[in-house]
C-alpha positions in Angstrom: -40.4 15.3 8.4 -38.5 12.1 9.2 -36.5 12.0 12.4 -33.3 11.5 10.4 -33.9 14.6 8.3 -34.8 16.7 11.3 -31.5 15.7 13.0 -29.4 16.6 9.9 -31.3 19.9 9.4 -30.7 21.1 13.0 -27.1 19.6 13.0 -28.0 17.2 15.8 -26.9 13.7 16.4 -28.9 10.7 17.6 -26.0 10.1 20.0 -26.5 13.4 21.9 -29.2 12.1 24.2 -29.8 8.5 23.1 -26.5 7.2 24.4 -27.0 9.0 27.7 -30.6 7.7 28.0 -29.5 4.1 27.5 -26.7 4.4 30.0 -29.0 5.8 32.7 -31.5 2.9 32.0 -28.7 0.4 32.2 -29.4 -0.7 28.6 -26.4 0.6 26.8 -25.0 -1.6 24.0 -22.5 -0.1 21.5 -23.6 -2.3 18.6 -27.2 -1.4 19.1 -26.4 2.3 19.2 -24.5 2.1 16.0 -27.3 0.2 14.3 -29.7 3.0 15.4 -27.4 5.7 14.3 -27.0 4.1 10.9 -30.8 3.9 10.3 -31.9 7.3 11.9 -29.1 9.8 12.2 -25.4 10.5 12.1 -23.0 9.4 14.9 -22.3 11.8 17.7 -19.3 14.0 17.0 -16.5 13.9 19.5 -17.0 16.6 22.0 -16.2 17.3 25.7 -19.7 18.5 26.2 -21.1 15.2 25.0 -18.7 13.2 27.1 -17.6 11.0 24.2 -13.9 12.0 23.9 -11.1 9.4 23.7 -8.6 9.2 26.5 -5.2 9.4 24.7 -3.4 7.7 27.5 -5.8 4.8 27.5 -5.5 4.3 23.8 -1.7 4.6 23.8 -1.3 2.1 26.6 -3.4 -0.4 24.7 -2.1 0.1 21.2 1.0 2.2 21.4 1.8 5.7 20.4 3.0 4.6 17.0 -0.4 3.1 16.2 -2.3 6.2 17.3 0.0 8.6 15.2 -0.3 6.3 12.2 -4.1 6.2 12.4 -4.5 9.9 12.8 -2.2 10.7 9.8 -3.8 8.0 7.6 -7.4 8.9 8.5 -7.6 11.6 5.7 -6.2 14.9 4.4 -4.6 17.0 7.2 -6.9 20.0 6.3 -10.1 18.0 7.0 -11.8 16.8 10.1 -12.3 13.1 10.6 -14.4 10.9 12.7 -12.6 8.7 15.3 -13.4 5.1 14.9 -12.2 2.0 16.7 -12.2 0.2 13.4 -9.8 2.7 11.9 -7.4 2.4 14.9 -7.5 -1.4 14.7 -6.7 -1.1 11.0 -3.5 0.8 11.8 -2.6 -1.6 14.5 -3.1 -4.6 12.2 -0.8 -3.1 9.5 2.0 -2.5 12.0 1.6 -6.0 13.4 1.7 -7.4 9.9 4.9 -5.5 9.1 6.4 -6.7 12.4 5.6 -10.3 11.7 6.7 -10.2 8.1 10.1 -8.6 9.2 10.7 -11.3 11.8 9.8 -14.1 9.4 12.6 -12.9 7.1 15.0 -11.6 9.7 17.3 -14.7 9.7 17.7 -14.5 5.9 18.4 -10.7 5.7 20.3 -10.0 8.9 23.6 -11.0 7.4 22.7 -10.0 3.9 24.5 -6.8 2.6 24.3 -5.1 -0.8 25.8 -2.4 -2.9 24.2 -0.1 -5.4 26.1 -1.9 -8.2 24.8 -5.3 -7.1 21.2 -4.1 -6.9 21.4 -2.5 -10.3 22.1 -5.9 -11.9 19.2 -7.9 -10.5 16.7 -9.3 -12.9 13.3 -10.8 -13.2 10.9 -10.7 -10.2 13.6 -9.1 -8.0 14.0 -6.2 -10.4 10.2 -5.7 -10.5 10.1 -5.6 -6.7 12.9 -3.1 -6.6 11.2 -0.9 -9.1 8.1 -0.9 -7.0 10.1 0.0 -3.9 11.7 3.0 -5.5 8.4 4.1 -7.2 6.9 4.1 -3.7 9.8 6.1 -2.3 9.5 8.7 -5.1 5.8 9.2 -4.5 6.4 9.3 -0.7 8.8 12.2 -1.0 6.3 14.0 -3.2 3.4 13.3 -0.8 5.3 14.3 2.3 6.3 17.6 0.7 2.5 18.3 0.1 1.6 17.1 3.6 -0.4 14.3 2.1 0.5 11.8 4.8 -2.5 9.6 4.1 -1.5 8.8 0.6 2.2 8.4 1.6 1.1 5.8 4.1 -1.2 4.1 1.6 1.8 3.7 -0.7 3.8 2.1 2.0 1.0 -0.4 2.8 0.8 -1.3 -1.0 4.6 -1.9 -1.0 4.3 -4.3 2.0 1.6 -6.2 0.0 4.0 -6.5 -2.9 6.7 -7.8 -0.6 4.4 -10.4 1.0 3.7 -11.8 -2.5 7.4 -11.8 -3.2 9.2 -15.2 -3.0 13.0 -14.7 -2.7 15.1 -17.7 -3.3 18.7 -16.7 -4.0 21.1 -14.2 -2.5 20.2 -11.3 -4.8 16.6 -11.7 -4.1 17.2 -11.2 -0.3 19.4 -8.2 -1.0 16.4 -6.6 -2.8 14.1 -7.6 0.1 16.5 -6.1 2.7 16.7 -2.8 0.8 12.9 -2.6 0.4 12.4 -3.3 4.1 14.9 -0.6 5.0 13.1 1.9 2.7 9.8 1.1 4.5 11.5 1.8 7.9 12.9 5.1 6.7 9.5 6.1 5.2 7.6 5.1 8.3 10.0 6.6 10.8 8.4 10.0 11.1 5.0 8.4 12.0 6.1 5.3 13.9 9.6 5.9 15.3 9.5 3.4 18.1 8.7 0.4 15.9 11.1 1.4 13.2 14.0 2.0 15.6 13.4 -1.4 17.1 13.4 -3.2 13.7 16.4 -1.2 12.6 18.5 -2.3 15.5 17.5 -5.9 14.8 19.1 -5.5 11.3 22.4 -5.0 13.1 22.8 -1.2 13.0 24.4 0.3 16.1 23.5 4.0 15.6 19.9 5.3 15.7 18.2 5.8 12.4 18.5 9.7 12.4 22.3 9.2 12.2 22.0 7.5 8.8 21.3 9.4 5.6 17.7 9.1 4.2 17.8 7.0 1.0 17.6 8.5 -2.4 15.4 7.3 -5.3 17.5 5.2 -7.7 16.5 6.4 -11.2 18.0 3.2 -12.7 15.5 1.1 -10.7 12.6 3.0 -12.2 13.6 2.3 -15.8 11.4 -0.2 -17.5 13.2 -2.9 -19.6 10.1 -5.0 -20.3 6.4 -4.2 -20.6 3.2 -6.3 -20.8 1.7 -6.0 -24.2 -1.9 -7.1 -25.1 -2.1 -9.3 -28.2 -5.3 -9.5 -30.2 -6.4 -11.9 -32.9 -8.9 -10.3 -35.2 -9.6 -7.6 -32.6 -10.2 -10.0 -29.7 -7.7 -10.1 -26.8 -6.1 -13.6 -26.7 -3.0 -13.0 -24.5 -0.7 -10.5 -22.7 3.0 -11.0 -23.4 6.2 -9.6 -22.0 8.3 -7.7 -24.6 11.3 -5.4 -24.5 10.4 -1.7 -24.2 10.3 0.0 -27.6 10.7 -3.3 -29.4 10.1 -3.2 -33.2 7.3 -4.9 -34.9 9.3 -7.9 -36.1 10.6 -8.6 -32.6 7.2 -8.4 -31.0 5.6 -10.5 -33.7 8.2 -13.2 -33.2 7.6 -13.3 -29.5 3.8 -13.4 -30.0 3.9 -16.2 -32.5 6.0 -18.4 -30.1 3.3 -18.0 -27.4 0.9 -21.1 -27.4 -2.0 -18.9 -26.4 -1.6 -17.1 -29.7 -0.5 -19.9 -31.9 -3.6 -21.9 -31.2 -5.7 -19.2 -32.8 -3.4 -19.0 -35.8 -3.2 -22.8 -36.5 -4.0 -23.5 -40.2 -4.9 -19.9 -40.9 -3.2 -17.3 -43.0 -1.8 -14.2 -41.3 -2.9 -11.4 -43.5 -2.0 -8.3 -41.6 -0.2 -7.1 -38.5 -1.2 -3.9 -36.7 1.3 -2.8 -34.1 1.2 0.2 -31.9 4.6 0.5 -30.1 4.4 -0.4 -26.4 0.6 -0.4 -26.6 -1.0 -3.2 -28.7 -0.4 -6.0 -31.2 -3.3 -7.1 -33.4 -2.9 -10.1 -35.7 -5.5 -10.3 -38.6 -6.1 -13.8 -40.0 
C-alpha cells in the first residue's frame, strides 16, 4: 500500500509528525512541507493537540477583524467545515483593500453627488446596465442571507465590484449611479465588515452611524430589461450579436440587423429568401 493511501485509510495526516520532526531538526520550511503534503498526504487538520491552531489575536492585529470575519463567512457553506489557509485570508484582505482603493479613487466625484429615486429611474445606457446589476445583486443578497448562504452573498458583492471597476462614469447621472451602487455594497457588507463600511460611510458625509439608516430596498424598475442582446445568424452561422428592444417584432429586429455592417457584408449581392425569428432568442437570415 502506498503511504498516501495508508494515511487516508487511517485518517492520518502527513503533518502530524512530519512538521514536528522537521522543527526539531531545525529544517522546517513551510513551502517544502506543503509540497510533500500535496504529493503524499492531506494537510494536517487544525487541532490543539497538533499545535497548529491559528492565534485569532495575531491574525486580527495583522489583517483586521473585518478581514477575518469575511474570510470565515466566504470560505464555504456554514454547515460545512473548511480548512484554514493563509491564501484564503489574503484573498479576503485583497478584496477589502481593492474596495477601499476604488472608493477613494472616486470619492471626490461622488462625495457631493446626490440622487433621488426619480433621477435614477431615468438613467440610460451603461449607467442603466450598472444599476440593474447593482439591484440584481441586492435581490440575490437578501435571498442568500435569509438562507444563511453568506459565501454566495459575498461572491455576488465581489462580482458587483468587478462591474463597477469596468464602469467609466462621465456625466453627473453616471456618478449618481456609482454612488448608489457603492452605498449598496456598504450596506450589504456591513454585517460582515462593519468597521470598514462605517469608515467609508462617514467619508460620504453621513453623520449618523449606518444602523440608523434604513436598509435599501430592491428597485423593481431597475431590474426591468428594455434591451436584450440577440444572436443573428446567416444561413445558420452566427455572424453578430445585436441590441434590440425587448419583445420587438420581426420587422423591427430585421431592420436593426440589416443596418449592422457585420450582417450586411454577408448579404451583399444575395437574395434574402427567408427570415426565422424566435422572439427574444434568435434571428436567422436565410440567403
